[in-house]
C-alpha positions in Angstrom: 2.3 -20.6 12.1 -0.3 -18.5 10.2 0.7 -20.0 6.9 0.5 -23.5 8.4 -3.0 -22.7 9.5 -4.0 -21.8 5.9 -3.8 -18.1 6.4 -1.9 -15.5 4.5 1.7 -14.7 5.3 2.6 -11.5 7.0 6.3 -11.4 6.3 7.1 -9.4 3.1 10.9 -9.5 3.0 13.6 -11.1 5.1 16.7 -8.8 4.9 18.9 -11.5 6.6 17.7 -15.0 5.7 19.2 -17.9 7.5 22.4 -19.4 6.1 22.0 -22.6 4.1 21.7 -25.7 6.3 20.3 -23.7 9.3 17.5 -25.7 10.9 14.1 -23.9 10.5 12.6 -22.2 13.5 9.7 -24.4 14.7 6.3 -22.7 14.4 4.7 -21.6 17.6 1.9 -23.8 19.0 -0.7 -21.1 18.9 -1.3 -17.3 18.8 -1.4 -17.0 22.5 2.2 -18.4 22.7 3.3 -15.8 20.2 1.5 -13.0 22.0 3.1 -13.9 25.3 6.6 -14.2 23.8 6.2 -10.8 22.1 5.0 -9.2 25.3 8.1 -10.5 27.1 10.3 -9.2 24.4 8.7 -5.8 24.4 8.8 -5.3 28.2 12.4 -4.3 28.6 12.6 -2.2 25.3 12.7 1.5 25.9 11.1 3.5 23.1 13.5 6.4 23.5 16.6 4.1 23.3 15.4 1.7 20.6 12.5 3.4 18.8 12.5 1.2 15.7 12.4 -2.0 17.7 9.8 -0.7 20.1 7.6 0.5 17.3 7.8 -2.8 15.5 7.0 -4.8 18.6 4.1 -2.5 19.3 2.8 -3.1 15.8 3.2 -6.9 16.2 1.3 -6.9 19.5 -1.5 -4.7 18.1 -1.9 -6.9 15.0 -1.9 -10.1 16.9 -4.3 -8.7 19.5 -6.7 -7.9 16.6 -6.2 -11.5 15.4 -7.2 -12.7 18.8 -10.4 -10.7 18.8 -9.6 -7.2 19.8 -11.3 -4.5 17.8 -9.7 -1.1 18.5 -10.8 2.1 17.0 -9.4 2.5 13.5 -7.2 5.5 14.3 -5.7 3.8 17.3 -5.1 0.6 15.3 -3.5 2.4 12.4 -1.3 4.4 14.8 -0.2 1.2 16.6 0.6 -0.7 13.4 1.3 1.6 10.5 2.6 4.4 12.7 0.4 7.3 11.3 -3.0 8.6 11.9 -6.2 7.8 10.1 -7.9 11.2 10.0 -8.4 11.0 6.2 -8.7 13.8 3.7 -11.3 16.6 3.5 -14.1 16.1 1.0 -13.0 19.1 -1.0 -9.5 17.8 -1.4 -10.6 14.5 -2.7 -13.0 16.2 -5.1 -10.2 18.5 -6.4 -8.0 15.5 -7.1 -10.9 13.9 -8.9 -11.4 17.0 -11.0 -7.7 17.1 -11.9 -7.8 13.5 -13.0 -10.9 14.0 -15.2 -9.1 17.0 -16.8 -6.1 14.8 -17.6 -8.3 12.0 -19.0 -10.3 14.5 -21.1 -7.0 15.6 -22.7 -6.6 12.0 -23.9 -10.2 11.9 -25.2 -11.5 9.7 -22.3 -14.8 10.4 -20.6 -15.6 9.9 -16.9 -18.2 7.2 -17.0 -18.6 3.4 -16.7 -16.2 2.9 -19.6 -13.3 5.0 -18.2 -11.1 2.1 -17.1 -11.5 0.2 -20.4 -10.8 3.4 -22.4 -7.6 4.1 -20.4 -6.4 0.5 -20.8 -6.9 0.9 -24.6 -4.7 4.0 -24.5 -2.1 2.1 -22.5 -1.7 -0.4 -25.4 -2.9 -3.9 -24.3 -0.5 -6.8 -24.4 -1.1 -10.5 -24.8 -0.7 -12.2 -21.4 2.2 -14.3 -22.7 4.2 -11.1 -23.5 3.7 -9.4 -20.1 6.8 -10.8 -18.3 9.0 -10.0 -21.3 7.6 -6.4 -21.3 8.1 -5.9 -17.6 11.7 -7.2 -17.7 12.4 -4.8 -20.7 11.0 -1.9 -18.7 13.2 -2.8 -15.7 16.2 -2.7 -17.9 15.2 0.6 -19.4 14.5 2.4 -16.1 16.9 0.8 -13.7 19.8 3.3 -14.4 17.5 6.3 -13.7 16.1 4.8 -10.6 19.5 3.9 -9.2 20.7 7.4 -9.8 17.6 8.9 -8.2 17.8 6.8 -5.0 21.6 6.5 -4.8 21.7 2.7 -4.6 24.1 0.2 -6.1 22.7 -2.8 -4.2 22.6 -6.1 -6.3 19.5 -8.2 -6.6 18.4 -11.4 -8.4 14.9 -11.4 -9.8 12.5 -14.3 -10.4 9.0 -14.1 -11.8 6.1 -16.4 -11.2 2.4 -16.5 -12.3 -0.1 -17.5 -9.6 -3.9 -17.6 -9.4 -5.0 -16.4 -6.0 -8.2 -14.8 -4.6 -6.5 -11.7 -3.3 -6.8 -8.0 -4.0 -3.4 -7.6 -5.7 -2.3 -8.0 -9.3 1.4 -8.0 -8.6 3.3 -8.9 -5.4 7.0 -8.6 -4.5 8.6 -10.5 -1.7 11.9 -12.2 -1.1 14.9 -12.6 1.1 18.4 -11.2 1.0 19.3 -10.3 -2.6 16.7 -12.6 -4.1 13.4 -10.8 -5.0 10.4 -12.7 -6.3 7.7 -11.0 -8.4 4.3 -12.8 -8.6 1.7 -11.9 -11.2 -1.9 -12.7 -10.4 -3.8 -12.8 -13.8 -7.1 -12.4 -11.9 -6.4 -8.7 -11.3 -3.4 -7.9 -13.5 -3.9 -5.6 -16.6 -1.4 -6.4 -19.3 -0.5 -3.2 -21.2 2.7 -1.5 -22.3 2.1 1.3 -19.8 1.2 -1.2 -17.1 4.5 -3.0 -17.7 6.4 0.2 -17.1 4.3 1.1 -14.0 4.8 -2.3 -12.3 8.5 -2.5 -13.3 8.9 0.7 -11.3 6.5 -0.2 -8.5 7.4 -3.8 -7.8 10.9 -4.5 -9.1 12.7 -1.1 -8.9 10.5 0.1 -6.1 10.0 -2.8 -3.6 12.6 -5.1 -5.0 15.6 -2.8 -5.3 14.6 -1.0 -2.1 14.4 -4.2 0.0 17.6 -5.6 -1.6 19.3 -2.3 -0.6 18.2 -2.8 3.0 19.5 -6.4 2.9 22.8 -5.2 1.4 23.3 -2.8 4.3 22.4 -5.5 6.8 25.1 -7.6 5.3 27.7 -4.9 5.8 26.8 -3.4 9.2 24.6 -3.6 12.3 21.3 -1.8 11.8 18.9 -0.4 14.5 15.8 -1.8 13.0 14.1 -5.2 12.8 15.5 -6.9 9.7 12.2 -8.7 8.7 9.6 -6.5 7.1 5.9 -7.3 7.7 2.8 -5.9 6.1 1.4 -4.7 9.4 4.5 -2.8 10.4 5.2 0.9 10.4 7.4 0.8 7.3 4.6 0.1 4.8 3.7 3.8 4.4 7.2 4.3 3.0 7.2 1.1 0.9 3.8 1.4 -0.7 3.7 5.2 -0.9 7.0 5.5 -2.8 6.4 2.5 -5.0 3.1 4.0 -6.2 4.5 7.5 -6.8 7.9 6.4 -8.2 7.0 7.2 -11.8 6.5 10.9 -10.9 10.2 11.1 -9.8 11.7 8.9 -12.6 9.6 9.5 -15.7 7.7 12.7 -15.0 7.2 13.3 -18.8 5.5 10.0 -19.5 2.0 11.5 -20.0 0.0 8.4 -20.1 1.7 6.7 -17.2 1.4 10.0 -15.3 -2.4 10.0 -15.9 -2.6 6.4 -14.6 -0.6 7.4 -11.4 -2.8 10.4 -10.8 -5.9 8.3 -11.3 -4.6 5.7 -8.9 -3.9 8.4 -6.3 -7.5 9.6 -6.5 -8.9 6.1 -6.3 -6.8 5.4 -3.2 -8.2 8.6 -1.6 -11.7 7.2 -2.3 -10.8 3.9 -0.8 -9.5 5.8 2.3 -13.0 7.4 2.6 -14.6 4.0 2.5 -12.0 2.6 4.9 -12.9 5.2 7.5 -16.7 5.0 6.8 -17.0 1.2 7.1 -15.1 1.3 10.4 -17.2 4.2 11.7 -20.6 2.6 11.5 -21.7 3.6 8.0 -23.9 1.0 6.4 -22.8 -1.0 3.4 -25.5 0.7 1.4 -24.2 4.2 2.2 -20.6 3.1 1.4 -21.6 1.6 -1.9 -23.6 4.6 -2.9 -20.6 6.9 -2.1 -18.3 4.6 -4.1 -20.5 4.6 -7.1 -20.9 8.4 -7.0 -17.1 8.9 -6.8 -16.1 6.2 -9.3 -18.6 5.2 -11.9 -16.6 2.4 -13.4 -16.1 0.4 -10.2 -18.1 -2.8 -10.2 -20.2 -4.1 -7.3 -17.7 -6.9 -6.9 -14.8 -4.4 -6.5 -16.8 -2.3 -4.0 -17.7 -5.4 -2.0 -14.0 -6.4 -1.8 -12.9 -2.9 -0.8 -15.4 -2.9 2.1 -14.8 -6.4 3.3 -11.0 -6.2 3.2 -10.9 -2.9 5.2 -13.8 -3.7 7.6 -13.3 -7.3 8.6 -9.8 -8.5 7.9 -7.3 -7.5 10.7 -4.4 -7.7 8.3 -5.9 -5.6 5.6 -7.6 -3.3 8.0 -4.1 -2.1 8.9 -2.1 -2.7 5.8 -4.4 -1.2 3.2 -4.3 2.2 5.0 -0.6 2.5 4.0 -1.5 2.8 0.4 -3.4 6.1 0.5 -1.4 7.5 3.4 1.9 6.9 1.7 0.8 7.7 -1.8 -0.6 11.1 -0.9 2.6 12.0 1.0 4.9 11.1 -1.9 2.6 12.7 -4.6 3.0 15.9 -2.6 6.7 15.4 -2.2 7.0 15.3 -6.0 6.2 19.1 -5.9 8.9 19.8 -3.2 12.4 21.3 -3.7 14.8 19.1 -5.6 17.2 18.9 -2.6 14.4 17.6 -0.3 13.4 15.0 -2.9 16.9 13.8 -3.2 17.4 13.5 0.5 14.2 11.6 1.0 14.8 9.2 -1.8 18.3 8.4 -0.8 17.2 7.8 2.8 14.3 5.7 1.7 16.7 3.2 0.1 19.0 3.1 3.1 16.5 2.7 6.0 13.0 1.3 6.2 11.7 4.7 7.4 8.6 5.1 9.6 6.1 7.9 9.1 7.9 9.8 11.8 11.2 9.4 10.0 9.6 10.7 6.8 8.2 13.7 8.6 11.6 14.6 10.1 13.1 14.5 6.6 10.4 16.7 5.2 8.8 18.7 8.0 7.0 20.9 5.5 5.1 17.9 4.1 1.4 17.1 4.7 0.2 15.1 7.7 0.6 11.4 6.9 -2.8 9.8 6.9 -4.5 13.0 6.1 -5.4 16.2 8.1 -9.1 15.3 8.4 -11.9 15.6 8.6 -13.0 12.8 6.2 -16.4 13.0 4.5 -19.3 11.9 6.6 -21.5 9.6 4.5 -25.3 10.2 4.4 -27.5 7.1 4.8 -29.7 6.7 1.8 -33.5 6.5 2.2 -34.1 2.8 1.8 -37.7 2.6 3.0 -40.1 1.5 0.3 -43.8 0.5 0.1 -44.9 -1.5 3.1 -41.7 -0.7 5.0 -42.3 3.0 4.7 -45.9 2.6 5.8 -44.9 0.5 8.8 -42.3 3.1 9.7 -45.0 5.8 9.6 -47.3 3.8 12.0 -44.6 3.6 14.7 
């Protein structure tokens, strides 16, 4: 229904697609019909007896309620949809991660200024756009044995690659059904480098693609206790996005340049999390933009504007984009854990679409997912000038 109305899709992967020839399920007439049907489905589901189904139905209702005009507090909305808190990370922790990234960049001869991103892309060895797909497929072939060994999966998959031009925040997107996984490349945002090819072969194909194909493979062999259709507003995204972003740390820990890119991306997601909280807590656009520029000197005004609008006004992205920093930070910290813990988590992560609660039970010594808080409190800049300042003084 959402797609027919011209909106973005919310289904990321269908683990059990309909058999060929099955008539399509007709779209609901409107959102209220969907809301009422979901409410009726959720009513008899006991959370203690069917926790995965109950959590997913709760996420569906919270997301649809937001689509219908509700505006819950950010932490409540994230808990209902993504299954974790939105306390954020202390200012000192984010600053420490920034210092560590700047040290790594300096070791490569890269300064922290407006040219940082361009300099890092130069180090990553730019590729012509028409060579990007070939480079990604070669990286998949190179790294697939190591990934399969690390995650304990032999699930088959079939990959197709498409180039699209869409006004979305993403550069690469993986979706699919059953054993078929589809990688879409958005040239508006994609960076074509040799290191980027390795990163996104791991993130999209061997992260999301193989992982979802493994879920589908299990669904084809046995009954499972979870909803077999994965959506971006559901409580499995912390696992999916967190592990995909951090996967190079487990598979190619000695790749220095890719490691620097991953650590930089981790820091940038923590900054985006600060802005996510701030724009949903009443901070002004001017205060958020000033904070973003202070934290990341190479972000453009266009990027900052998109970060704020996506997280502040879009019900889908207000939920989904929190999964990136929440999951990324947890898996970055997992990379420093005992080898036995890492193996247990990675194997479980390619068997079940784990929720934040499931991750926490596997690694009870890990950090709070979504941050321990408190997040930085932004200061409103002094914007009064000239006549405005004089008028304020007279009141």
